[in-house]
N, C-alpha and C positions, 0 to 999 in steps of 0.2 A: 831512289827508293822504289821497290816493287810493290804495287798495290793489287789487291784481289777484290773481287766484288763483295761488298758488304764490310770490307775491312776499314779501319779508321787509321788514317795517317796523321801524325802529330808533328807540328812544326814550331820552331822558335820557342818562346817562353812558355807556350802551352804545355810542352813536355814536362817542365819543372812543376807546373801547376798540378798536372795529373799525378806525378810521382809523389807530390806532397800530400795527396789524398790518402796514400797508403791503401789500406783494405776497406776504406769507407764505401758504403753503398753508393751506387750511381744516383745522381740527383738531377732532376730537370731544372733548366735555367730558363727564365723568361726571356724571349727574344726581344731585341730592340730594333725592329725594322728589318728590311731586307727585300728580296724579290725572288720570283720564280720565272725562269725562262722555259716556255713550253713550245716545242717544235713538232709538228706532225710529219710523219714520213709517208703519208698517203698522197698520191696525185689526185685523188678524188675529193679530198676534204681540205678546208682551209679554216684558220682561226681569224676572226674579224675581217674576213674577205681578202686576206693577203697570204701569200706563200711563206712569208717570213715568220719567225717565232713571235708568240704573244708574250708580253712582259706583264706580270701580275704582281702588285705590291703585297708584301707581307704586312698584315695589320696586327694580329695578336697571335700568341702561341708559346710553346715551350720547346726546348731542345736539350738533349742530353749529349754533351760533347764526348763523353766516355764511351757510350754504346752506339751513338749515331741515331738514336731514336728522335722522332720529330712529330709534333702536332701543331700544324700551322693553318691559320685562317687567312685567306687571300681576299684582297679588296677588289672592287670593280666587278664588272660583268663582261665576260668574253662571249663571242657568238661563233658557233660552229656552222659552217656553210659549205655547200658544194662548190667545187672549183669552177664548174660551169653550170649553167641553168638558172632558173628563176625561183627555185625553192626558197621559201622564207627561212631565215637563219634560226637556229636553235639556241636560245639564250642559256648560258651556264653561269649562274649566280651563286653567291655564298660558297665558293669553292673551299674545300678543306682537305689538306694533304696530311696523311698520317704515315709514319714509318716506325716500324717496331722490329729491329733486328733484321731478319731475313725476309720480311714481307711489308706490305703497305697498301694504302687505298686512297683513292681520290673521290671525294663525295661532292655533290652539287645539288642545287635547287634549280628547277627549270619549269617550263610551262609548255604544254602541247595540247592542241585542240581545246583550249580554254581550261585545262586542268593543271593545277600546280602539283609538282612532284618533287620528292626528295629521294635520292638514291645514291648508291655506290656506283659511280660511273665506270671506274677502272681499278684494277689491281695494279699496284706499283712495285716493281722489283728493284732492290737496292743496287747502287753502282759503287762509286768510290766516295769516301768521306774524308775530308781534310779539316783538322782542327787548327785554327789560327789563334793568335793572341787577340781575343775580342770578337771571335766569330767562328762560324762553321760553314763549310761548303760541301754540298752533295753534287756530284756530277754523274751523268750517264744513267739516271733513273729511267727505267722503261715502263711505259703504261700499256696495259692490255685490257680490252673490254671485259667487264663482268657479264654475267648472264642478263641482268636487268639493264645494263648499259647497252648491250647488243640489241635487246628488245626495243629499247627507246629509239636508238638510231634507225632500226629497221622500220618502226612505225612512222618516224619522222620523214625518212627519205623515200620510203616505198620500195627499197631494195634490201636484200638480205645481208645482215651483219652477223658474224659468228662470234660467240664468246671466245675470248683469247686473242682476237684480232688486235693487231698493234694500233695503239692510239698515240704513238710518238714517244719522244724522249724529253726529260726534264733536267734542268740544272737549278739548284737552290743555293742561295747565299743569305745567311741571316747573321745579325749581330747578337752577341750574348752579353754585352755590357761589361765584359771582363777585359783585363789587359790594358794595353796602351793604344788601342785602335783610334783612328781619327774620327770615328762617328758611325752613324747608321750607313750600311752599305747601300749603294744605289746602282741600278742597272746601267750598263754602258750606253752612251749616247752615240747615235750614228752621225749626227751633225752637231756643230757647235750650237750652244744655246743662244737664243736671241738676247739682245740687250734688255735689261729689265725696264718695264714701263715706269715712267715717272708719275703716272696718275694712278689713283687707287682703283682697284677693280670694282666694277659695279656689282652691287648685291643682287643675287639671283632670286627672282620672285618664286615663291612656292607654287606647285601645280594647282590649278583651279579646275573645277568641274561644274557643268551647268546642264540643265535639261531644257528641251524646247517647250514643254508644257508643264508648268508648275502644278496644274490640276487637270485631270483627264478622266475619261470614262473607261471602265473595265471593258475589255474586248477590243481595244484600239492599240496603237503603237506609240512608243516613246523613243526619243533620241537623246543620248547623252553626248556632250562634247567636252573635250579637255584641252587645256593649254598649259604651257610652262614645263612640258616634259622634254627630255633630250631627244634630238633627232634620231630616229631608228630605234628608240626604246620600245621594248615589248611590254605591253600592259595587259592585265587581266581585268575583266569587267564582272563585277558581282552585284546582283540584285538582292537586297535584303540578306547580305552575307552569303549568298549562294553564287559561287563563281560559275559563269556560264560561257563567257566569250573571251577571245584574245584579239587584241588590236596592236598595230605598230604605229608609232608617232611618225608624222611626215617630217620634211626638212625644217619646218618651222616649230616642231614640237607639238603639233596639234593632232588630236584624235577625234573620231566620231563613230558612234555605233548605234544603230537602230535596233530595238528589241520589242517583242510583243508584251503587252499587258493583258494577260489572259482574262477571259470572262469570269473565271473562278477566283480572281484576285480579291483579297480581303479589302473591304472598304476602309479608307483611312490613310495614314502616312506610310510612305515607303522610301527606301534609300537605294541609290545606285552609286557604286564606288569604282574608281579606277586606281589600280595599284601595280607597281613593278613587281617582277618575280622575286626580288630580294625582300620585298615588303617594306622598304624604307621610304619610298616616295609614293604618296597616295593623295587622292582628293575625292570628295564625295558631294553629292547633291540630293536634295529631298524633293519628293512630289507627292501629291495626294490623289488617291483613286476614289472615284464616286461610282456607285451603281447606276446603270442606265435607267 
């Protein structure tokens, strides 16, 4: 079968299903799991510190097997980093991939210089689409930086990125719950899975935050510490809901940040909060400010 960019190839029982729809309008189908493989083609950048593709699980979304349209939310946080050097990685959370016929976009939430941002990181051009019984696969999707994506990477890295520059290729596989498939598609494994543990996994404690001084005088400094975060997790620090700083958890999942309590601070109760760029993991602590 000859495939062209953006065309939909139909295999197996999926052909009969589509023919049976007649002239009915295209209808989105809720996806039942899946994954995205994202491989950069730049020697200067890496995803999660490695030259290999990043595998991102599909959490929720819809797909239209007839038109190849897709609206997919991806789980987890991947980190963009330079191939060499010590530049802190740029977290990419809440990734959302949308395809609509001949165009598409990759959106994300990130943090840079203590500021949370939501943006369209890349335009996505369609590749080939194959409809299977129980799922859909997109291959050869190409990503290129948007204007705001190029601006973000330039500010993060200190070197110039141009709009339209390549940001790699993507392959997508999702289940649609139709047909006689064997279940939710899973990314291929490079190595055999280890034998399952016979003991129940330990429950992970929620993150905790604390301050060095529960009560202090305006015009001094305060320190917030956090525990229970993931090693390497990028966190934002907000004082009274005003995000000011960015920190990275160490190998034990600990963070620490000193900040000034200005002489103009209002007397009374205040709050400092640590939270991940996805907004899902957070911890806070309170302290009281007294006038000198």
